[in-house]
C-alpha positions as CSV (number, residue, x, y, z in Angstrom):
1,X,-13.6,17.3,-6.2
2,X,-14.2,13.5,-6.3
3,X,-13.7,13.2,-2.5
4,X,-16.5,15.7,-2.1
5,X,-18.7,13.9,-4.6
6,X,-18.0,10.6,-2.8
7,X,-19.2,12.2,0.5
8,X,-22.2,13.7,-1.2
9,X,-23.2,10.4,-2.9
10,X,-22.8,8.7,0.4
11,X,-25.2,11.3,1.9
12,X,-27.7,10.6,-0.8
13,X,-27.7,6.8,-0.4
14,X,-27.3,6.5,3.4
15,X,-29.0,9.6,4.7
16,X,-31.7,10.6,2.1
17,X,-32.6,7.0,1.2
18,X,-31.9,5.7,4.7
19,X,-30.0,2.6,3.6
20,X,-27.6,1.0,6.1
21,X,-23.9,1.6,5.4
22,X,-22.9,-2.0,5.8
23,X,-25.8,-3.4,3.7
24,X,-25.1,-5.0,0.4
25,X,-27.7,-2.8,-1.4
26,X,-26.3,0.4,0.2
27,X,-22.7,-0.4,-0.8
28,X,-23.7,-1.4,-4.3
29,X,-25.8,1.8,-4.9
30,X,-23.2,4.1,-3.4
31,X,-20.5,2.5,-5.6
32,X,-22.7,2.8,-8.7
33,X,-23.7,6.5,-8.1
34,X,-20.2,7.6,-7.2
35,X,-18.4,5.8,-10.1
36,X,-20.9,6.6,-12.8
37,X,-20.8,10.4,-12.2
38,X,-17.0,10.3,-11.7
39,X,-16.4,8.5,-15.0
40,X,-18.8,10.7,-16.9
41,X,-17.0,13.8,-15.6
42,X,-13.6,12.4,-16.5
43,X,-14.8,11.2,-19.9
44,X,-16.3,14.6,-21.0
45,X,-13.5,16.7,-19.5
46,X,-10.5,14.7,-20.7
47,X,-11.8,14.0,-24.2
48,X,-12.9,17.7,-24.6
49,X,-9.5,19.1,-23.7
50,X,-7.6,16.6,-25.7
51,X,-9.8,17.4,-28.8
52,X,-9.4,21.1,-28.2
53,X,-5.6,20.7,-27.7
54,X,-5.4,18.8,-31.0
55,X,-6.7,21.9,-32.9
56,X,-3.8,24.0,-31.6
57,X,-1.0,21.5,-30.9
58,X,0.6,19.4,-33.6
59,X,0.0,16.1,-31.8
60,X,1.1,14.2,-35.0
61,X,4.6,15.5,-34.3
62,X,4.4,14.0,-30.8
63,X,3.1,10.7,-32.3
64,X,5.9,10.8,-34.9
65,X,8.5,11.6,-32.2
66,X,7.4,8.6,-30.1
67,X,7.2,6.3,-33.1
68,X,10.6,7.4,-34.2
69,X,12.3,6.6,-30.9
70,X,13.1,3.1,-29.8
71,X,9.8,1.2,-29.2
72,X,10.6,0.8,-25.6
73,X,10.8,4.5,-24.8
74,X,7.1,5.3,-25.4
75,X,6.0,2.3,-23.5
76,X,8.2,3.1,-20.5
77,X,7.0,6.7,-20.5
78,X,3.3,5.6,-20.7
79,X,3.7,3.1,-17.9
80,X,5.4,5.6,-15.6
81,X,2.8,8.2,-16.5
82,X,0.1,5.7,-15.6
83,X,1.6,5.5,-12.1
84,X,1.0,9.3,-11.7
85,X,-2.8,9.1,-12.5
86,X,-4.9,7.7,-9.6
87,X,-7.5,6.0,-11.8
88,X,-9.2,2.6,-11.7
89,X,-9.6,0.6,-14.9
90,X,-12.8,2.4,-16.0
91,X,-11.6,5.8,-14.9
92,X,-8.5,5.4,-17.0
93,X,-10.5,4.9,-20.2
94,X,-11.2,8.6,-20.9
95,X,-7.5,9.4,-21.1
96,X,-7.0,6.2,-23.1
97,X,-9.6,7.5,-25.5
98,X,-7.8,10.9,-25.5
99,X,-4.6,9.2,-26.5
100,X,-6.4,7.3,-29.3
101,X,-7.9,10.6,-30.5
102,X,-4.4,12.1,-30.5
103,X,-3.2,9.2,-32.6
104,X,-0.7,8.0,-30.1
105,X,0.6,4.5,-31.1
106,X,-1.9,1.8,-30.0
107,X,0.6,-0.2,-28.0
108,X,1.7,2.8,-26.0
109,X,-1.9,3.7,-25.1
110,X,-2.4,0.2,-23.8
111,X,0.8,0.5,-21.7
112,X,-0.9,3.5,-20.0
113,X,-4.3,1.7,-19.7
114,X,-2.7,-1.3,-17.9
115,X,-0.3,0.7,-15.7
116,X,-2.8,3.4,-14.5
117,X,-5.1,1.2,-12.4
118,X,-2.3,-1.1,-11.0
119,X,-0.3,1.4,-9.1
120,X,-0.3,5.0,-7.9
121,X,1.1,6.9,-4.9
122,X,-1.8,5.9,-2.6
123,X,-1.5,2.2,-3.6
124,X,2.3,2.2,-3.1
125,X,1.9,3.8,0.3
126,X,-0.8,1.4,1.4
127,X,1.2,-1.6,0.1
128,X,4.3,-0.5,2.0
129,X,2.3,0.0,5.3
130,X,0.7,-3.4,5.0
131,X,3.4,-5.6,3.6
132,X,6.8,-3.8,3.8
133,X,9.4,-2.5,1.3
134,X,10.3,-5.8,-0.3
135,X,6.7,-6.6,-1.4
136,X,6.1,-3.0,-2.5
137,X,9.2,-2.9,-4.7
138,X,8.4,-6.3,-6.2
139,X,4.8,-5.3,-6.9
140,X,5.9,-2.0,-8.6
141,X,8.4,-3.8,-10.7
142,X,6.0,-6.5,-11.8
143,X,3.2,-3.9,-12.5
144,X,5.5,-1.8,-14.8
145,X,6.8,-4.9,-16.5
146,X,3.3,-6.1,-17.3
147,X,2.3,-2.7,-18.7
148,X,5.4,-2.3,-20.8
149,X,5.6,-5.9,-22.2
150,X,1.9,-6.2,-22.8
151,X,1.9,-2.8,-24.6
152,X,4.9,-3.9,-26.8
153,X,3.1,-7.1,-27.7
154,X,-0.2,-5.4,-28.6
155,X,1.7,-2.7,-30.6
156,X,3.6,-5.4,-32.6
157,X,0.4,-7.1,-33.7
158,X,-0.8,-4.3,-36.0
159,X,-4.3,-4.1,-34.6
160,X,-5.1,-0.5,-35.4
161,X,-7.9,-1.6,-37.7
162,X,-9.6,-3.2,-34.6
163,X,-10.1,0.3,-33.1
164,X,-13.8,1.2,-33.8
165,X,-13.5,4.8,-32.6
166,X,-13.3,7.2,-35.5
167,X,-10.4,9.6,-35.2
168,X,-11.3,12.8,-37.2
169,X,-8.5,15.0,-38.5
170,X,-8.3,18.4,-36.9
171,X,-6.9,21.4,-38.7
172,X,-4.4,23.1,-36.3
173,X,-3.0,25.6,-38.8
174,X,-6.1,27.7,-39.5
175,X,-4.9,31.1,-38.2
176,X,-4.3,33.6,-41.1
177,X,-6.6,36.6,-41.2
178,X,-9.6,35.0,-39.4
179,X,-10.9,36.8,-36.3
180,X,-9.1,35.2,-33.4
181,X,-12.1,35.2,-31.1
182,X,-14.4,33.7,-33.8
183,X,-11.8,31.0,-34.5
184,X,-11.5,30.2,-30.8
185,X,-15.3,29.9,-30.4
186,X,-15.4,27.7,-33.5
187,X,-12.7,25.4,-32.0
188,X,-14.5,25.3,-28.7
189,X,-17.8,24.3,-30.4
190,X,-16.0,21.6,-32.6
191,X,-14.3,20.2,-29.6
192,X,-17.6,20.0,-27.7
193,X,-19.5,18.4,-30.6
194,X,-16.7,15.8,-31.0
195,X,-16.8,15.1,-27.2
196,X,-20.6,14.7,-27.2
197,X,-20.4,12.4,-30.2
198,X,-18.1,10.1,-28.3
199,X,-20.0,10.4,-25.1
200,X,-23.4,9.5,-26.7
201,X,-21.8,6.4,-28.3
202,X,-20.4,4.9,-25.0
203,X,-22.4,6.3,-22.1
204,X,-24.9,3.4,-22.0
205,X,-21.9,1.0,-21.8
206,X,-20.5,2.9,-18.9
207,X,-23.8,2.7,-17.0
208,X,-24.2,-1.1,-17.7
209,X,-20.5,-1.9,-16.9
210,X,-20.5,0.0,-13.6
211,X,-23.9,-1.5,-12.7
212,X,-22.4,-4.9,-13.0
213,X,-19.3,-3.9,-11.1
214,X,-21.4,-2.3,-8.3
215,X,-23.5,-5.5,-7.9
216,X,-20.4,-7.7,-7.6
217,X,-18.7,-5.1,-5.3
218,X,-21.7,-5.1,-2.9
219,X,-22.7,-8.8,-2.9
220,X,-19.5,-10.9,-3.2
221,X,-18.0,-11.5,0.3
222,X,-14.4,-12.1,1.2
223,X,-15.2,-15.5,2.6
224,X,-16.5,-16.6,-0.7
225,X,-13.3,-15.6,-2.4
226,X,-11.1,-17.2,0.3
227,X,-13.0,-20.4,0.1
228,X,-12.4,-21.1,-3.6
229,X,-9.0,-19.4,-4.2
230,X,-7.4,-19.9,-0.8
231,X,-5.0,-22.6,0.4
232,X,-1.6,-23.8,-0.7
233,X,-2.6,-25.5,-4.0
234,X,-0.9,-24.9,-7.3
235,X,-4.1,-23.8,-9.1
236,X,-5.1,-21.2,-6.6
237,X,-3.7,-18.2,-8.6
238,X,-5.7,-19.4,-11.7
239,X,-8.9,-19.5,-9.7
240,X,-8.1,-16.1,-8.2
241,X,-7.5,-14.4,-11.6
242,X,-10.7,-15.9,-13.1
243,X,-12.7,-14.7,-10.0
244,X,-11.1,-11.3,-10.1
245,X,-11.7,-10.4,-13.7
246,X,-15.5,-10.0,-13.4
247,X,-15.1,-7.7,-10.4
248,X,-14.4,-4.0,-10.4
249,X,-12.6,-1.8,-7.9
250,X,-9.4,0.3,-7.6
251,X,-6.2,-0.9,-6.1
252,X,-6.5,1.2,-2.9
253,X,-9.9,-0.2,-2.3
254,X,-8.7,-3.8,-2.8
255,X,-5.6,-3.7,-0.5
256,X,-7.6,-4.0,2.7
257,X,-9.4,-7.0,1.2
258,X,-6.0,-8.5,0.3
259,X,-5.0,-8.2,3.9
260,X,-8.2,-10.0,5.0
261,X,-7.7,-12.7,2.4
262,X,-4.1,-13.4,3.5
263,X,-5.2,-13.5,7.2
264,X,-7.7,-16.2,6.1
265,X,-4.9,-18.3,4.7
266,X,-4.6,-17.2,1.1
267,X,-1.0,-17.1,-0.2
268,X,0.2,-13.5,-0.8
269,X,1.0,-14.2,-4.5
270,X,-2.6,-15.5,-5.0
271,X,-4.1,-12.6,-3.2
272,X,-2.0,-10.0,-5.2
273,X,-2.8,-11.7,-8.5
274,X,-6.5,-11.6,-7.5
275,X,-6.2,-7.9,-6.8
276,X,-4.3,-7.2,-10.0
277,X,-7.0,-9.0,-12.0
278,X,-9.7,-7.0,-10.3
279,X,-8.1,-3.6,-10.9
280,X,-6.4,-4.1,-14.3
281,X,-9.1,-6.3,-16.0
282,X,-12.8,-6.0,-15.2
283,X,-16.1,-6.9,-16.8
284,X,-17.2,-3.2,-16.5
285,X,-14.0,-2.1,-18.3
286,X,-14.7,-4.6,-21.1
287,X,-18.3,-3.4,-21.5
288,X,-17.1,0.2,-21.9
289,X,-14.2,-0.7,-24.3
290,X,-16.6,-2.8,-26.4
291,X,-17.9,0.4,-27.9
292,X,-14.5,1.6,-29.1
293,X,-12.5,-1.6,-29.6
294,X,-13.4,-4.9,-31.4
295,X,-14.0,-8.0,-29.4
296,X,-10.8,-9.5,-30.9
297,X,-8.7,-6.7,-29.6
298,X,-10.4,-6.8,-26.1
299,X,-9.8,-10.6,-26.0
300,X,-6.2,-10.2,-26.9
301,X,-5.8,-7.4,-24.3
302,X,-7.4,-9.5,-21.6
303,X,-5.6,-12.7,-22.6
304,X,-2.1,-11.1,-22.5
305,X,-2.6,-9.1,-19.3
306,X,-4.4,-12.0,-17.6
307,X,-1.6,-14.4,-18.4
308,X,1.0,-12.0,-17.2
309,X,-0.9,-11.5,-13.9
310,X,-1.2,-15.2,-13.5
311,X,2.5,-15.6,-14.0
312,X,3.2,-12.9,-11.4
313,X,1.0,-14.8,-8.9
314,X,3.0,-18.0,-9.4
315,X,6.3,-16.1,-9.0
316,X,5.2,-14.4,-5.8
317,X,4.1,-17.7,-4.3
318,X,7.4,-19.3,-5.2
319,X,9.8,-16.6,-3.9
320,X,7.8,-15.5,-0.8
């Protein structure tokens, strides 16, 4: 569905509005139109079905099951599940919100949020085709490790009070003598009302965040990045990570750029840390999360993951 929408959004921007495909403005507007609609659809669909599911399914038992197991189990499961969902950092937020609504432990939800944009089947295939098996396996290992360890750290800090999103209790045991169809329609309406309540609270942040990401996506050239983060200097990964965080893209879209940057002389570890910062941490993502998480929790999330990505960049540069 999204591939069709991507083609149609390209038709709107490049055919109807007659903008050149290689122009900065055309690329930025296409990026903005495609991602905004995509994230709105994901947000409404996922939150709606999770809310509806909560009214029938005792998600508290799932939460208690995960909490009752060894801490590592839930984080590993969330990290591997993230690999199965082909979402960028902003597209992963709707399911992240769904997990919060289902009262899944906070650290586990962050393990998913970190893992989802870093690696999926498409990214793994592209990485293998560009850099071979060794680099691919190292990248997968580091991505999962970052997601699991960062989630464990966040979960251990007892930051649940920093979640601004209200999680309303849902009665899942109201069956008795009520008319089944009436009860079903009531649950549908309650799920829709809850979904719209969340949507209206964050949609403006989605628009602002993606607009910022679209501008950077369309107007920041590879030569600019290579100029300031390239070369064999010790601080290159630091510059790369700080340059990557404000940007916004998915890993599949970033890998061709990584190839260009390495061809221009950037060390592979620096280029990969730049890519990981772009896809796992982004200014648009922070803008959207600002409506549901406190600035303290967002800062902790960015600080932990950013530090881990920076460490991965240094390790890659040392061993390759």
